[in-house]
C-alpha positions in Angstrom: 27.5 15.6 -61.0 28.3 12.0 -59.6 32.2 11.7 -59.2 34.6 8.6 -59.4 38.0 8.4 -58.4 38.2 11.8 -56.5 39.4 11.9 -53.0 40.3 14.0 -49.8 43.9 13.2 -48.7 44.3 15.9 -46.1 42.5 19.2 -44.3 43.7 21.7 -41.8 42.4 24.5 -40.0 44.2 27.4 -38.7 42.4 29.5 -36.0 44.9 31.7 -34.0 42.8 32.8 -31.0 39.2 33.1 -30.0 37.4 36.2 -28.3 34.5 34.9 -25.9 31.2 36.5 -26.8 30.6 37.4 -23.1 33.5 39.4 -23.2 32.7 41.1 -26.4 29.1 42.0 -24.8 30.6 43.2 -21.7 32.9 45.7 -23.5 30.2 47.0 -25.8 31.4 45.5 -29.0 28.6 43.1 -29.4 25.3 44.0 -28.7 23.2 42.0 -26.3 20.5 41.2 -28.8 23.2 40.1 -31.4 24.7 37.6 -28.9 21.2 36.3 -27.8 20.0 35.8 -31.4 23.2 34.1 -32.7 23.8 31.6 -29.6 27.5 31.9 -30.1 30.2 31.2 -27.4 33.3 32.5 -29.1 34.5 33.9 -32.2 37.8 33.2 -33.9 40.0 36.1 -34.2 43.7 36.7 -35.4 45.8 39.4 -33.4 48.6 39.8 -35.7 48.5 37.2 -38.6 47.3 38.4 -41.9 44.7 36.1 -43.9 47.3 35.2 -46.2 49.8 34.1 -43.5 47.1 32.0 -42.0 46.3 30.4 -45.4 49.9 29.6 -45.8 50.0 27.8 -42.4 46.8 25.9 -43.0 48.1 24.7 -46.4 51.6 23.5 -44.8 49.6 21.3 -42.2 47.0 19.8 -44.9 50.0 18.8 -47.1 52.2 17.3 -44.3 48.8 15.3 -43.4 48.0 14.3 -46.8 51.5 13.2 -47.5 51.8 15.7 -50.6 54.8 17.3 -51.6 55.0 20.5 -53.8 55.8 18.5 -56.9 52.5 16.7 -56.4 50.3 19.5 -56.7 49.0 20.3 -60.0 46.7 23.3 -59.0 46.3 25.7 -56.2 43.0 27.5 -55.6 42.6 30.2 -52.6 38.9 31.4 -51.8 38.4 34.3 -50.0 36.1 37.3 -49.5 38.0 40.1 -47.8 41.5 42.0 -47.6 44.1 39.6 -47.4 46.8 41.7 -46.2 48.4 43.6 -49.2 46.8 46.0 -52.0 46.9 44.9 -55.6 48.6 41.4 -54.9 48.3 38.1 -56.1 47.5 36.3 -52.7 47.7 32.6 -54.2 51.2 33.2 -55.4 52.3 34.1 -51.8 50.7 30.8 -50.6 52.2 29.0 -53.5 55.7 30.4 -52.5 55.2 29.7 -48.8 53.6 26.2 -49.0 54.7 24.6 -52.3 57.5 26.2 -54.0 56.5 24.8 -57.3 55.4 26.0 -60.7 51.6 25.0 -61.2 48.7 27.4 -61.7 47.9 29.4 -58.4 44.6 31.3 -58.7 42.3 33.4 -56.5 38.5 32.8 -56.1 36.4 35.6 -54.7 32.8 34.0 -54.6 32.2 35.3 -51.4 31.1 32.5 -48.6 30.4 29.7 -51.3 34.1 30.1 -52.5 35.0 26.9 -50.6 32.6 24.7 -52.7 33.4 26.6 -55.8 36.9 25.9 -55.6 36.4 22.6 -54.8 34.1 22.2 -58.1 36.9 23.9 -60.2 39.6 21.6 -58.8 37.4 18.4 -59.3 36.7 19.4 -62.9 40.3 20.5 -63.6 41.8 17.1 -62.3 39.3 14.9 -63.7 39.6 16.8 -67.2 43.1 15.5 -67.5 45.0 18.6 -66.6 46.5 17.1 -63.6 47.3 13.7 -62.4 47.9 13.9 -58.9 46.7 16.5 -56.3 45.0 19.9 -56.0 45.5 22.3 -53.0 42.4 24.4 -51.7 43.1 26.9 -49.3 40.4 29.7 -47.8 41.2 32.6 -45.6 39.9 35.9 -44.1 40.7 38.3 -41.6 37.4 40.3 -40.7 39.1 43.2 -38.6 38.3 46.9 -38.1 38.1 49.5 -39.7 36.5 47.9 -42.7 34.7 45.1 -41.1 32.7 45.4 -37.7 32.7 41.6 -36.9 29.7 42.0 -34.6 27.5 44.5 -36.6 28.5 44.4 -40.3 26.0 41.2 -40.7 24.3 41.0 -37.2 22.8 37.4 -37.6 26.3 36.0 -38.2 29.5 37.1 -36.4 32.5 37.2 -38.7 35.6 35.2 -37.9 39.3 35.3 -38.5 40.8 32.1 -39.8 42.0 30.0 -42.6 41.5 26.5 -43.9 42.9 24.0 -46.2 41.9 20.8 -48.2 44.2 18.6 -50.5 42.1 17.0 -53.1 43.4 14.1 -55.1 43.2 11.3 -57.9 45.5 9.1 -55.7 43.1 8.1 -53.1 42.6 9.5 -49.6 40.8 9.2 -46.2 37.4 10.2 -47.9 35.9 10.0 -51.5 33.9 12.9 -53.1 30.7 11.2 -54.3 28.9 14.3 -55.7 28.9 17.9 -56.1 26.4 20.7 -57.3 26.6 24.3 -57.6 23.9 26.8 -58.6 23.7 30.5 -58.9 20.8 33.1 -59.1 22.2 36.7 -59.7 18.7 38.2 -59.3 19.6 38.2 -55.7 23.2 40.2 -56.1 21.6 43.5 -55.0 21.2 41.8 -51.8 24.7 42.7 -50.8 24.9 46.0 -52.8 21.8 47.9 -52.1 21.1 51.3 -54.1 24.7 52.7 -53.6 26.3 54.1 -56.7 29.8 52.4 -57.7 32.7 54.0 -56.2 36.1 54.9 -57.4 38.0 53.4 -54.2 37.2 50.7 -51.3 34.7 52.1 -48.5 33.6 54.8 -50.6 30.4 54.9 -49.0 30.8 53.9 -45.5 33.2 52.0 -43.1 32.7 49.7 -41.7 30.5 47.9 -44.2 27.1 47.6 -43.6 25.2 44.5 -45.2 22.0 45.2 -43.3 21.6 48.7 -45.1 22.1 46.8 -48.5 19.5 44.0 -47.5 16.9 46.9 -46.4 17.3 48.7 -49.8 16.5 45.4 -51.8 13.6 44.2 -49.8 12.1 47.6 -49.8 11.7 47.0 -53.6 11.4 43.3 -54.0 9.6 42.1 -50.9 10.8 39.8 -48.2 8.8 37.1 -49.6 10.5 37.3 -52.9 14.1 37.3 -51.4 13.3 34.2 -48.8 11.9 32.1 -51.7 14.4 32.6 -54.3 17.2 32.0 -51.6 15.6 28.7 -50.4 14.9 27.6 -54.0 18.7 28.1 -54.9 19.8 26.1 -51.7 17.1 23.5 -52.1 18.2 23.0 -55.6 21.8 22.1 -55.0 21.1 20.0 -52.1 18.6 17.9 -54.1 20.7 17.6 -57.2 23.9 16.5 -55.1 22.1 14.1 -53.1 20.3 12.8 -56.1 23.7 12.3 -58.1 24.9 10.5 -54.8 21.6 8.1 -54.7 20.9 9.3 -51.1 18.4 11.4 -49.1 19.5 14.0 -46.7 18.0 12.2 -43.9 20.4 9.4 -44.6 23.6 11.7 -44.0 25.5 11.0 -40.8 26.8 14.6 -40.7 25.5 17.9 -42.3 28.1 20.6 -42.3 26.4 24.2 -42.5 27.5 27.5 -42.7 28.5 29.0 -39.5 25.8 31.2 -39.1 24.1 32.2 -35.8 21.3 29.9 -34.4 18.3 32.2 -35.4 19.7 31.9 -38.8 20.4 28.5 -39.0 17.1 27.7 -37.8 15.1 29.6 -40.4 17.1 28.5 -43.4 18.2 25.1 -42.5 16.9 23.5 -39.6 13.1 24.0 -40.1 12.9 24.3 -44.1 15.3 20.9 -44.5 14.3 18.9 -41.3 18.1 19.0 -40.2 18.7 17.9 -36.5 21.1 20.4 -35.2 22.8 17.0 -33.5 23.8 16.0 -36.9 25.5 19.3 -37.7 28.8 20.8 -36.4 27.0 23.7 -34.2 28.8 22.7 -31.2 32.2 23.5 -33.1 30.7 26.5 -35.3 29.4 28.2 -32.2 32.8 28.6 -30.9 34.5 29.8 -34.1 32.2 32.1 -36.0 31.7 32.7 -39.9 35.1 32.0 -41.6 33.9 33.4 -45.1 34.5 30.6 -47.7 35.9 28.2 -44.9 33.1 26.9 -42.8 32.6 23.9 -44.7 36.4 22.8 -44.8 36.6 23.7 -41.1 33.7 21.5 -40.3 34.9 18.6 -42.4 38.3 19.2 -40.4 36.7 19.3 -37.1 34.8 16.2 -37.6 38.2 14.3 -38.8 40.3 15.8 -36.1 38.1 15.2 -33.6 37.4 11.6 -34.3 33.5 12.1 -34.4 33.2 11.0 -38.2 34.1 7.5 -38.7 34.7 5.2 -41.7 31.5 4.3 -43.4 29.8 7.4 -42.7 28.4 10.1 -45.2 28.8 13.7 -44.8 27.2 16.5 -46.7 28.7 19.8 -47.0 26.2 22.7 -47.6 27.0 26.3 -48.5 26.0 29.9 -49.7 27.4 32.9 -50.8 26.0 36.3 -51.7 25.7 36.9 -55.5 24.0 34.7 -54.8 25.3 31.1 -55.5 24.8 27.8 -53.6 27.1 24.7 -53.2 26.5 21.0 -51.9 29.1 18.1 -51.7 28.3 14.4 -50.7 31.4 12.8 -49.0 32.0 9.0 -47.9 34.6 8.7 -45.1 36.8 5.6 -46.1 39.2 5.4 -43.3 40.3 7.2 -40.2 43.6 9.1 -41.0 46.6 8.8 -38.7 46.3 12.5 -37.6 42.7 12.1 -36.5 41.9 11.5 -32.7 41.0 7.6 -32.2 
């Protein structure tokens, strides 16, 4: 989908603290083989703040950077993957009260690691369909802590990180223009994160912490590794080709490609080699110090490029995402100006 007059006014990332991977290996929390395969230096973690609190903090910063007030926001979408700090609770409404104080629609999105770009797509559709005339506030947040998640072993190819991101989408102008956006889903891969376990009546009814590797082994044992890899690659290729075609561009022409915060081995097999992406054009030097933020990797990567001053006016950025389910996303942005809160 090619877009007109949709902009990004502000971004923000909230990362309370970091755990050096070397320390995690020394303590026995992170197996040496996981550290070696991922190439991570550190992983963001929250000693005290819930996911919801981090999201509200990120939202306030993004709104301030955007010069957006509560009355300017027509929609709030919060994307997450895991426990937000309370049970049976509308986390989006909490973020709305803490950051906006208005009466717009506030909705939670649970599309796993593709949630950020899913929210971007839905907010774009909402604003361009005439439901809103100003801005949409997007947030993501997760706190992947024990006992439900083992950040090092639940998904061994990707250490899980605690943190939040926020993005203000607008029809009123901004530092970047959203040129195109594409999403695609293939539910035939849904069992990859479910496995063969029967449905339960309460959370963690099978095991704690969650073990994605067990689910993947069950699915691959039935369908075969080639089937899973081929469908996964085709899904990602579909959205990348569509978004770039709509933008009238090629991936090789992008100045920056923001990828999921996976470990190095996984990034190499899924993105660097199949798509010919040079790691120097990515945010790997940043993501290897953060870890996987669930739905927030793409917004965090964009925020890093802007805050650090690495992305310059006239440059094109491609955001790429994938989430269990399975679904994929790709967005193309053009940087129009260097915002005042960015490093010169």
